[in-house]
N, C-alpha and C positions, 0 to 999 in steps of 0.2 A: 017783630015787636018795634023794626024800625024800617019801615016801608020805604021809608027814603033815605037809607044810610045814615052814615056818619061819616062828620067831619076832619075826624082824626081820632086814632086810637091807641091809647097808652096800656103798655104791659108789663107790669112791673110784679117780675119772676119772682120775687124777693119772698121768704114766707112771714106770716104776722109775727113780729115779738112778742105777741100776747100769747100766740101757740107756743111757742119757742120754749116761753117762760114758764108755760103750765106743767106743773113738774107730772102729772096724771095724763098726759097725753104720749109722755117717751119720747120727748125732741130732743130733749136738752140732757147731755152725757154729764153735765157738773149736777145735775140734781136725781133724786132717786124716784124712779118712777116704773110703772110696767112697762114693758119691753113692745110699745104700741105700735105709735106711729101714724095712723090712721089719721087723715085730715078731718072725717065723719064723725072721728072723736070713737068713744068704745061701748055705745050704749048698743047693746045686742039689739032693740027695737029699730033704731034708726040703720043698724046695719043690714038689715032682712029688707026694709022699707025704701030706704031713699035709693034714688036712679043713680045709678054710679058709684054709690059707697064702695069700697074694697072690704074684703071678707077678711085678705089677707094682712097679716101683722109682721113685724119684725122681727118677734121671736119667733113666727112661723119659719121664715128665710133661715134665722141664724139657729134652727134646731133642727128642720125639715130637707134644708137644699142640700146636695153636695156640695163638696168642696170646689169644685170645678166652675160651678153655679154664682156661689159666692165670690169666687175672683173676679169672674166677670163682671159682676153688679158695682163691686169697688172697683175695679178698674175703671168701668163706661162711665158710672155716675160719681164717682169721688176723684178721679186721677190720683187714686192712690196706689205709690210707685213701690209700695211691699204689698199688695194685695195677697200675694202668697202665702207670704207669713202669715198676714193677720187671718187671713182666712182659714188656715191651718189652726190656728189658736182656737178661733172661732168653735172648729167642730171638734178640739179636744177638749173644750169647757163646757161640753154640753152635759146636761141640760141649761141653759140661760132664760130667764123668765124676769129680769128688772135690767135696768140701763146699766147700773152697781155693776153685775154679774158680764155686761159686754164691756165696760171699760175695763174692768179685770181681766176680761180675756185679750184684750188690745195688750193692756202694760204688760203682759207677759211676754210679749215679745218685742215692744215697744220700750224706750229709757223715758222716764218719768220726765229729763230733761234732757236737753241735747244743744251741742252747739248751734247746730242749726235748727231752728224754731220748728220748721217742715217737718223735720224729723222726732220732734219730742211728742208724747202722749196728748197734750191738749190741741195739738192741728191733726194729729192721725186721727184724733178720737170724732174731731168735728168732721173729717172727712168722710171716715168710715159710717157715722150717722148719717150726714147728708145722703150717702147713697142710698143708705136702707128704704130712708123717708122716700125719694125719690122712687124707686123700685117697689115699694108698697104701694104709694099711690098712683100710679102710670103718670106719673109728670111727661115725661117725655111724648107719648103718644096724646093726650090733652095738647101738648103745645104745637104738636106740628097740625093737628086740626085745626087749631087756631091760626098757626100760621099761612097753611095752605088754603084755606077755604073760608073761614069765615071772617079773616081782615081781607082779603082780596073783595071777597063778596059785599061786606058793609062799607068800604071804604067807595068801591066801583059806583054804587047806589048814592053815593052822595053827588056823585055827578061832576068831581073836579078829574082834570087831565092837563099833563104837562104842554100838551099840544097847541093849548089855549081853550079849551073847551068850558062852558059854563053850566051850572044847575038850573033848573027849570026857572027858578028865582030871579035869574042873572046875573046872582053874588059866585064870584068863583072861590067853591069849596075847596079848600085847601085838605085834600085824603093822604093825610099825615099817618105816617106806621113810626111809634116810639117805642121801642123794647128796651128794655132795661134787666140786665141777666146779672148772674153771680155766681154763675159755674160756667166752666169752660162747654160743657156739652148743648147748654141753652145757648151761649153765645152763638156757636157754630152752625144752631140749625138755624136762627135768625139771619146770620152772613148768608146762610147760604138759598134761603128763601127770597133775599131782597138780591141776591147776584144771580140766581138761576132760575126762580119759581118754582122751586123742590127742594124739602130737604135731602132727600136719596137719590144721586144722581150717579152711581157707582156703576151700574150695568151698562151704561150706555155708552158706544165708542164714539169719541167724538173730540171736537177741538173748540179751546177757547176763541173767542172774538168780542171784545167789548165787555168782558168778565162774564158773557154768558155761555151757556155749553150748546153747541148748534153739531147734529149728526149730518155729516157731507158722505156725497158720493166720491166715486174714484176720481172724479175732474175738482173737487172743491165744491160742487152748488151743493146746498141747504137742501136734504131730502124732503123735509115737511115744516117750516118754519111754526106752523101753528101749534105742533105738538111742543114744542120750546117757548109758552107762553112765559112772560117774565115780566110780572104785574107792577113791581117796583125797580124805582132808579133811587139810587142810595145819595141822600143829602149831605150828608159831611162824612169824615173819615170814623170811625169808633174810637168813643171818648172814656176815660178812665174818672173817677174821683180824683180832687185835688186833694193838695195834701192839707187845706184849711177845711174841706168836708170833711175829710179822715177825721181831724183832730174834733172835729165836734160830731161825728158819726162815725167811730169805728167798724163799723158794719159795712160802711161804704168802700171801704178798701178793695173789696172784689168784686166791685159793681161795673160794668160796663153797658155804653150807652150806643145805641145804634138807630138811626133817624132813615127814613127812606119817604119816597112819594109815590102815591099809586099814579100807574101810565095809563 
């Protein structure tokens, strides 16, 4: 659809406020609704025909996954410090069918109010609901695909290079990648792709040089630099929302901005 690529790509990873505020979707812990959380909605016809739609619901996870799997989801996608206790409460409260059922399960092991806001019911519920939403919609897999494959491909076809090359029309097309994330997992994925070219590099024996990972032989020579193609170069350090922005939009509090250029 973009034969000449794009000059810039903005990835705003936040969920639409309209989706969150629609109780029938099950995203909002402060509103009564079915424990669904599918981005494609809960229409049976759309589930069976829409490409890429998920048939898994948050209720399925809460009622059918074992405790260990739920713990992993809460830790990985929600940064939940008390994942074990919350997961145990979810299993003990089965069956869960509505958002209220889930909040009650969380509340059974979480104080309604706490000295530290992060430990209270509202903050804990927000993390749990976020984790389930990400798991239901496989958002991490979709983001990895965009960061590792779609963004480098689309921006490269724009013709821009930090080395001074220009597009076919003679105009310097700025291959800018902007990622606005709201969760540490998303930010870590963006950071790794910008720095290393890949999300997962844990299996490689390597050293760092210039912020990237390079595999070396016993003499310190790079074995195959082509396997470590890093398509981006950071433009600035990460940025957080200012106090002025947060005052206008409280949901920007958790936002992190990263900007990079295609090389």
